[in-house]
Backbone as CSV, one residue per row, in Angstrom:
resi,resn,N_x,N_y,N_z,CA_x,CA_y,CA_z,C_x,C_y,C_z
1,MET,12.017,1.404,-5.826,11.925,0.293,-4.906,11.278,-0.897,-5.600
2,GLU,11.614,-2.034,-5.107,10.977,-3.258,-5.590,9.675,-3.448,-4.811
3,ILE,8.617,-3.814,-5.507,7.315,-4.032,-4.876,6.968,-5.513,-4.951
4,LYS,6.589,-6.076,-3.803,6.111,-7.458,-3.734,4.711,-7.432,-3.133
5,PHE,3.976,-8.489,-3.341,2.604,-8.585,-2.844,2.440,-9.883,-2.069
6,THR,1.771,-9.816,-0.911,1.555,-11.019,-0.107,0.385,-11.841,-0.620
7,GLN,-0.523,-11.208,-1.370,-1.698,-11.913,-1.858,-1.900,-11.631,-3.344
8,ASP,-2.406,-12.635,-4.047,-2.597,-12.525,-5.494,-3.523,-11.386,-5.883
9,TYR,-4.593,-11.169,-5.112,-5.550,-10.128,-5.494,-4.906,-8.746,-5.506
10,LEU,-3.951,-8.505,-4.614,-3.261,-7.215,-4.583,-2.425,-7.007,-5.849
11,LYS,-1.747,-8.066,-6.268,-0.947,-8.016,-7.495,-1.847,-7.848,-8.713
12,GLU,-2.963,-8.587,-8.747,-3.909,-8.489,-9.863,-4.495,-7.082,-9.970
13,LEU,-4.838,-6.483,-8.830,-5.368,-5.123,-8.848,-4.363,-4.159,-9.468
14,TYR,-3.097,-4.344,-9.123,-2.061,-3.456,-9.639,-1.791,-3.722,-11.122
15,GLN,-1.636,-4.965,-11.490,-1.242,-5.290,-12.864,-2.406,-5.261,-13.854
16,ASN,-3.598,-5.701,-13.423,-4.723,-5.851,-14.347,-5.845,-4.839,-14.131
17,GLY,-5.792,-4.112,-13.007,-6.862,-3.166,-12.706,-8.128,-3.824,-12.198
18,LYS,-8.043,-5.118,-11.892,-9.170,-5.841,-11.307,-8.660,-7.125,-10.684
19,SER,-9.500,-7.705,-9.835,-9.147,-8.946,-9.154,-10.074,-10.058,-9.612
20,SER,-9.543,-11.246,-9.759,-10.386,-12.390,-10.123,-11.217,-12.859,-8.931
21,SER,-10.850,-12.418,-7.743,-11.574,-12.792,-6.525,-12.790,-11.883,-6.337
22,LYS,-13.973,-12.468,-6.236,-15.185,-11.678,-6.031,-15.185,-11.010,-4.661
23,LYS,-14.417,-11.542,-3.742,-14.325,-10.976,-2.397,-13.581,-9.645,-2.390
24,HIS,-12.728,-9.431,-3.368,-11.876,-8.241,-3.407,-12.194,-7.380,-4.622
25,ARG,-13.394,-6.861,-4.654,-13.819,-5.970,-5.727,-13.827,-4.546,-5.189
26,PHE,-13.330,-3.621,-5.992,-13.281,-2.217,-5.606,-13.803,-1.365,-6.747
27,GLN,-14.241,-0.159,-6.430,-14.681,0.779,-7.448,-13.493,1.177,-8.320
28,LYS,-13.775,1.534,-9.573,-12.713,1.874,-10.525,-11.831,3.003,-10.011
29,ASP,-12.435,4.001,-9.360,-11.661,5.126,-8.840,-10.666,4.668,-7.774
30,ILE,-11.088,3.756,-6.915,-10.207,3.239,-5.859,-9.054,2.456,-6.486
31,ILE,-9.342,1.643,-7.487,-8.290,0.867,-8.161,-7.298,1.808,-8.837
32,LYS,-7.800,2.839,-9.496,-6.926,3.823,-10.152,-6.001,4.489,-9.127
33,ARG,-6.562,4.874,-7.999,-5.758,5.509,-6.945,-4.788,4.511,-6.306
34,TYR,-5.215,3.258,-6.168,-4.344,2.196,-5.653,-3.124,2.041,-6.563
35,ILE,-3.358,1.958,-7.857,-2.263,1.817,-8.822,-1.345,3.032,-8.757
36,ASN,-1.925,4.219,-8.677,-1.143,5.453,-8.593,-0.282,5.468,-7.324
37,THR,-0.857,5.011,-6.219,-0.121,4.976,-4.947,1.030,3.967,-5.017
38,ILE,0.788,2.795,-5.592,1.857,1.798,-5.748,2.963,2.373,-6.640
39,ASP,2.594,3.097,-7.693,3.595,3.724,-8.562,4.456,4.723,-7.790
40,LYS,3.845,5.463,-6.869,4.612,6.409,-6.031,5.578,5.650,-5.123
41,LEU,5.125,4.524,-4.567,6.007,3.704,-3.729,7.166,3.156,-4.556
42,ARG,6.864,2.696,-5.755,7.880,2.132,-6.643,8.932,3.181,-7.021
43,ALA,8.496,4.439,-7.200,9.399,5.513,-7.619,10.339,5.974,-6.501
44,ALA,9.967,5.712,-5.259,10.807,6.132,-4.133,12.097,5.311,-4.104
45,HIS,13.178,5.953,-3.707,14.456,5.249,-3.583,14.628,4.644,-2.195
46,LYS,13.968,5.254,-1.216,14.003,4.759,0.157,12.748,5.258,0.867
47,ILE,12.434,4.676,2.002,11.216,5.013,2.737,11.159,6.500,3.066
48,GLU,12.273,7.093,3.387,12.309,8.509,3.743,11.790,9.400,2.620
49,ASP,11.847,8.923,1.383,11.327,9.691,0.250,9.815,9.847,0.317
50,LEU,9.148,9.004,1.095,7.688,9.057,1.210,7.226,10.119,2.206
51,TYR,8.091,10.498,3.147,7.696,11.423,4.203,7.126,12.745,3.681
52,PRO,7.782,13.409,2.728,7.270,14.724,2.309,6.046,14.682,1.387
53,VAL,5.659,13.514,0.919,4.503,13.415,0.020,3.242,13.382,0.888
54,LYS,2.661,14.556,1.109,1.539,14.683,2.043,0.331,13.842,1.655
55,SER,0.082,13.662,0.362,-1.085,12.883,-0.060,-0.986,11.421,0.372
56,LEU,0.235,10.927,0.601,0.410,9.537,1.034,0.121,9.356,2.517
57,ASN,0.346,10.410,3.314,0.115,10.334,4.756,0.809,9.104,5.349
58,TYR,2.091,8.941,5.030,2.878,7.793,5.499,2.899,7.735,7.018
59,GLU,2.748,6.531,7.562,2.883,6.357,9.010,3.289,4.925,9.342
60,LYS,3.994,4.796,10.458,4.283,3.483,11.025,3.132,3.170,11.970
61,LEU,2.588,1.979,11.846,1.436,1.616,12.657,1.881,1.082,14.017
62,SER,0.972,1.124,14.972,1.298,0.674,16.322,0.211,-0.272,16.825
63,GLY,0.350,-0.688,18.054,-0.628,-1.608,18.648,-0.555,-2.975,18.007
64,ASP,-1.716,-3.532,17.662,-1.743,-4.874,17.075,-1.214,-4.885,15.641
65,LYS,-0.941,-3.719,15.072,-0.389,-3.630,13.714,1.064,-3.172,13.729
66,LYS,1.701,-3.264,14.886,3.100,-2.872,14.996,3.939,-3.680,14.006
67,GLY,4.862,-3.004,13.337,5.689,-3.644,12.325,5.195,-3.347,10.919
68,LEU,3.950,-2.880,10.817,3.397,-2.492,9.521,3.512,-0.984,9.342
69,GLU,3.546,-0.579,8.092,3.524,0.829,7.738,2.341,1.027,6.807
70,SER,1.922,2.284,6.624,0.795,2.505,5.725,0.926,3.819,4.986
71,VAL,0.259,3.863,3.843,0.066,5.087,3.077,-1.404,5.119,2.678
72,ARG,-1.907,6.310,2.447,-3.305,6.461,2.082,-3.492,6.336,0.578
73,VAL,-4.559,5.654,0.202,-5.007,5.612,-1.186,-5.891,6.841,-1.403
74,ASN,-6.798,7.065,-0.460,-7.632,8.262,-0.394,-8.081,8.402,1.054
75,ASP,-9.140,9.173,1.300,-9.563,9.370,2.687,-10.284,8.164,3.290
76,LYS,-10.616,7.160,2.461,-11.333,5.983,2.967,-10.525,4.693,2.943
77,TYR,-9.426,4.677,2.213,-8.624,3.448,2.087,-7.149,3.730,2.329
78,ARG,-6.479,2.720,2.870,-5.026,2.795,3.004,-4.421,1.461,2.601
79,ILE,-3.153,1.509,2.233,-2.384,0.318,1.912,-1.456,0.058,3.085
80,GLU,-1.492,-1.149,3.612,-0.581,-1.537,4.682,0.529,-2.383,4.074
81,PHE,1.764,-2.117,4.493,2.911,-2.800,3.907,4.036,-2.944,4.915
82,ILE,5.021,-3.734,4.526,6.257,-3.908,5.291,7.397,-3.487,4.381
83,SER,8.288,-2.655,4.896,9.444,-2.260,4.093,10.660,-3.050,4.549
84,SER,11.638,-3.148,3.642,12.866,-3.865,3.995,13.583,-3.107,5.099
85,ILE,14.485,-3.783,5.762,15.238,-3.165,6.846,15.995,-1.973,6.288
86,GLU,15.832,-0.834,6.962,16.476,0.390,6.491,17.980,0.198,6.398
87,GLY,18.553,0.747,5.344,19.989,0.654,5.139,20.415,-0.495,4.259
88,LYS,19.502,-1.419,3.972,19.840,-2.546,3.106,19.258,-2.309,1.725
89,GLU,20.031,-2.596,0.718,19.548,-2.440,-0.654,19.494,-3.792,-1.327
90,PRO,18.658,-4.043,-2.292,17.655,-3.083,-2.759,16.501,-2.980,-1.769
91,TYR,15.942,-1.798,-1.692,14.803,-1.580,-0.811,13.583,-2.289,-1.381
92,THR,12.843,-2.934,-0.515,11.673,-3.689,-0.934,10.476,-3.290,-0.084
93,ILE,9.348,-3.131,-0.736,8.087,-2.917,-0.037,7.209,-4.119,-0.351
94,THR,6.694,-4.746,0.695,5.791,-5.878,0.533,4.395,-5.423,0.910
95,ILE,3.517,-5.369,-0.085,2.143,-4.921,0.127,1.370,-6.050,0.807
96,CYS,0.772,-5.751,1.958,0.070,-6.771,2.741,-1.439,-6.755,2.536
97,ARG,-2.023,-5.548,2.477,-3.476,-5.463,2.317,-3.885,-4.035,1.996
98,ILE,-5.101,-3.914,1.461,-5.747,-2.617,1.309,-6.906,-2.625,2.289
99,VAL,-6.997,-1.587,3.101,-7.949,-1.554,4.205,-8.903,-0.388,4.035
100,GLU,-10.200,-0.674,4.187,-11.190,0.400,4.211,-11.206,0.962,5.624
101,LEU,-10.896,2.243,5.764,-10.726,2.840,7.082,-12.012,2.899,7.880
102,SER,-13.140,3.132,7.250,-14.393,3.218,8.009,-14.693,1.885,8.704
103,ASN,-14.383,0.767,8.065,-14.572,-0.535,8.717,-13.515,-0.791,9.763
104,HIS,-12.295,-0.323,9.499,-11.189,-0.570,10.414,-11.403,0.119,11.761
105,TYR,-11.930,1.342,11.743,-12.058,2.103,12.972,-13.429,1.955,13.621
106,SER,-14.290,1.139,13.058,-15.626,0.953,13.636,-15.572,0.112,14.883
């Protein structure tokens, strides 16, 4: 799949392993897992390929996040994204944000 990023810091984290923005600093382990998760998304041919990968915990979000999908980076972080309309090629995933779950559910 083709991967796009809505914000520069997300692209920098993936390509450089760090962000130039002081607001978006993460521990090295989280960045490593983020890169690994993006690589898994990139390797998929379609969204359905993500379903059986239990470590990703793929889900379509609801409520105020309807229209977004997510996969887990680890038990504390997830990546929220938008996928291209199913059935259209090339499939594209647009990474929107990385969310710390403990803050999200507080």
